[in-house]
N, C-alpha and C positions, 0 to 999 in steps of 0.2 A: 227097762230103760226106753224112753222113746227116742226117735231120730232127732228131734228138737234138742234135746239135753246131750245127745251124742255129739253132735257137730259143734255147737258153740254156746248152747244154754241161753241164747238170746232171742229166741222165737224163730230162728231159721229152720232149714231142713224141708221145705216144701218144694216138691218137684216143679220146675218152671219151664223145662226144655227138654226137649228129646231130640238127639240128633243121630243121624245114621252116617257112618263112615263107610264107603264102598268105592271100588274101583270102576263102578258103573254109573254115573250119576243120571244120565238119561234113562236107562234102563229100570233104575230104582224109582225114579219119578213117575214114570209111565206105568209101573206095577201098582204103586200105592195109589195112584189116581184111579186106574180101572178097579182095583180090589176093594178100596176102601171110600172112594171119593175124595181123598184128601187132594186139595188144590196145592199147587206149587207156583212160586214166584222166582223167577231167575233174577239173582242179584250179583253184581260184580263188585268186588273188592280187591284191594291191593294183592290179597293171597290167592285169588283166582275166583272161579265161579262158584256160587252156592245157591242151592235151591231152598227157599224159605217154605216151610210146610204150614199149611193152615189145617191144623187137627180137629177143628170144629169145637173146641172147649176152652178151658182156661190155660192149658199148657200149650205152647207153641213148639215148633220143631224146625228141622232143617236137615238137609243132605248134601254132604260134602264129599267130593272126589279125592281119594287120597290112596296111597299105596299101602296095602295090608294084605295079609293071608287071606282074610275072609271078611265079609261085611260085618260090622259090629255096631250095635246101638249104645250111645252114650247118654246117660242121664245127667242132666244139670240140676242141681239142688241149691237154692238160694240159702246164703248165710248172712249173718248180720256183720260180722268181722272176718274177712277172708284169711288174714295173718294168723288170728287166734284159731281159726278152724283148721288151717293147715298145721299149725303147731301141735294141736290135739290129734290131728290124724297121724303125724310122725310119731307121737308118742304112743299110740296105738298100733305101731309097725306099719304105716303106710309107706310107700315110695311114690315121690312126686315124679310124674311123667312130664308134667309142665309146671313150672313154679308160678305164682301169681303173676299174672300179666294183665296191664290196663289195656282197656279198649274203649272203643266210642262211648258205649253204654254201661261199662261197669269193668270189674276184675273177676278173671276166671283163673283156676288152677285145676289141673287133672291128676288124680292119684289112683293107685292101684294097690290092692292088698291080695294076698294068697287065698285069704278066705271069701272075699266080697267082691272081687273083680275090679272094674274100672268105674270111677265116678267123676264128674266135674263139679266142683265148688263154684258158685256165682254169687257175687256182690254187687247188686245194681248201683248206679250212681243214683243218688236221691235228687228230686228237683229242690232247689232252694225255695223256701216260703218266702214271698215277698216281705220285705222289712226285716228278715232273720238272715243273719250271715252275710 
């Protein structure tokens, strides 16, 4: 079974974002800039400071400072219908760490399984085509 079929069957399942959760935002940004040449951009939001990562390909990324026992990478996977993907994940035994939440660019949800770790589901807002909708 391919990832697309597993998540929602509508052509989703593409890795679109990679986010590092760490207690040391500046240190992590410096490390990856020096080690891999990844550029960072400081972004302010209502939730705090976030460093956007330019990974040099089709996947973007970010570094967020948060409490945690250890740094952890969280992959974001695009889905066509987040509610359907969340229900399918629940049926497969996943626990929702973050219920679907709307943001400026789309909806996200974070889930965990004993077998597969943590993953974020992402449904982007689609631009309206002029004359439609």
